C-alpha positions, 0 to 999 in steps of 0.5 A, spaced: 430 565 593 437 566 592 441 564 585 445 558 589 438 555 591 435 556 584 441 552 582 440 547 587 433 546 585 434 547 578 437 540 577 431 537 580 426 539 575 426 538 567 430 542 562 424 545 559 422 548 565 429 551 567 429 554 560 422 557 560 424 560 567 431 562 567 431 569 567 426 570 573 431 572 578 438 569 576 443 570 571 447 564 570 446 561 563 441 555 563 447 550 560 451 551 566 446 547 570 446 541 565 454 541 565 457 544 571 455 539 576 457 533 571 463 535 567 468 530 571 475 529 569 473 522 567 468 524 563 472 530 560 478 524 558 472 520 555 470 525 551 477 527 548 478 520 547 472 519 543 473 526 539 480 523 537 477 516 535 472 520 531 478 524 527 482 518 526 476 514 523 475 520 519 482 521 516 482 513 515 476 513 511 476 519 507 483 522 507 489 517 508 486 512 503 488 517 497 494 520 500 499 516 496 506 517 499 512 517 494 518 514 497 525 514 494 530 509 494 537 508 491 538 501 489 545 499 488 546 493 483 552 489 483 555 489 476 550 494 473 552 497 467 554 504 468 549 506 462 543 504 467 546 508 473 540 513 474 534 508 471 528 509 475 523 503 477 516 505 480 513 499 484 506 499 484 502 494 488 495 492 491 491 497 487 485 493 487 481 495 481 474 494 482 468 496 477 472 503 476 478 507 478 478 508 485 481 515 488 487 512 490 488 509 483 487 515 480 492 519 485 497 513 483 496 515 475 497 522 477 503 521 481 506 517 475 505 522 470 509 527 474 514 522 476 515 519 469 519 513 471 523 509 466 520 502 468 513 501 472 513 494 475 505 492 477 506 487 482 500 483 483 493 485 486 492 490 481 485 488 480 480 484 484 476 479 479 475 477 472 470 482 470 475 488 472 479 486 466 477 491 462 478 496 467 485 493 469 487 494 461 485 502 461 488 503 468 495 499 466 495 503 459 495 509 463 500 507 468 506 505 463 513 507 464 517 511 459 521 505 457 517 499 459 512 496 464 512 489 467 507 485 471 506 479 476 499 476 478 497 476 485 492 472 490 486 476 488 487 476 481 488 468 481 482 468 486 478 472 482 478 467 476 484 471 472 489 466 469 495 466 466 492 467 459 487 472 461 492 476 464 497 476 458 492 478 453 489 484 458 496 486 459 499 485 452 493 489 449 495 495 454 503 494 452 505 491 459 509 484 459 506 479 464 512 475 467 509 469 469 515 464 472 519 468 467 524 473 466 525 479 461 532 482 459 530 490 459 535 493 454 536 501 455 542 505 452 545 498 449 545 495 456 541 490 459 537 489 466 534 482 468 527 482 471 524 476 474 517 475 475 514 469 480 507 467 480 503 469 486 505 464 492 499 464 496 494 462 490 498 461 484 503 456 482 510 459 483 516 456 480 522 459 481 526 454 477 523 456 471 523 463 472 531 464 473 532 458 467 538 461 463 540 466 468 547 466 472 550 469 478 553 474 473 546 477 471 544 483 475 537 481 476 531 484 480 526 479 482 518 481 483 513 477 487 507 479 490 507 475 497 514 476 501 513 470 505 515 466 499 522 469 500 524 466 506 523 459 503 528 460 498 534 456 499 540 461 498 545 456 495 540 453 489 539 459 485 543 465 483 542 471 488 538 477 485 540 484 486 534 485 490 527 483 491 520 487 490 514 485 493 507 487 496 501 484 499 501 486 506 498 493 505 503 495 510 498 492 515 493 497 512 489 499 519 495 500 524 496 502 531 502 506 532 508 502 530 504 496 530 501 492 525 495 487 528 494 484 522 497 482 515 494 477 510 497 470 509 503 469 505 506 476 508 510 471 513 514 476 518 514 482 513 510 488 514 513 494 510 520 497 508 527 494 507 529 487 510 536 486 509 537 479 512 534 475 506 538 472 500 538 479 497 535 486 500 527 485 500 523 491 499 515 490 501 511 496 499 505 498 503 501 498 496 496 503 493 489 500 495 485 497 500 481 490 501 475 488 506 475 495 510 476 501 505 480 505 510 487 506 512 490 508 519 497 510 520 499 507 514 498 511 508 498 508 501 505 508 497 508 508 490 516 506 491 521 509 486 528 506 486 534 509 482 539 504 480 546 505 482 552 501 480 556 497 486 562 494 485 563 487 487 558 481 488 
């Protein structure tokens, strides 16, 4: 019998028989009998797509969640005292501490240690539950800026039973000031910068009037609020406009398709990530550090944003 005939017949017999008799008169390897007749273009493309999906999932669950991206931004502040030019603020959101430090939380601390920002802003959802407050305290103590650290509450903290009193005690013991519908004047080198913290708009009780009480348009102020959708509902002629607004909450979509975020949580509004300059002041939405529900990120690396203050003439 010729080799070509053996190949044809081989497709009709069990694999074990072919392996046992493969060397009896035909030199073609047995695995070609199994693969060559069925490796169509459609099967090849399907296998390639499956391999790419597996690689993407592996990246999304293993590498990307802890691969913190440091983004740098110049932040022009009208009326900024020249003595504050060059001051650096690190924006950290959505760490989602739960029971222990995650890999992303540890990577964030390492990044802050390398950067030594003057001010660290912890903009909500830093932990998930009331039982996580001891972990929050330990982490916040290590995350402080060289000059000052401020925090606001997010929806997860409210939903987890962390009210203003518990937040203030935990953060205060860690050397962090909680801004809860309130403002703080940061004095560095004899110059002042105002920071306004607004309670979470999704699960909390935001009170912007209380937060900006006593401020006027001449005060260079930066607002911090967890959920950015709140910004579109602020009347432009009722409150002194801030120099900038910093927010989080969206996770940048967390699980994204290229150039598209299929889902953002309630309270995100139209915002996903990055700069928005069509609001009452320039708004930056951070992708945040941690994850929720699905412990993965895809096409959406975690982020710590560092802003360097610059002077800008005019109002």
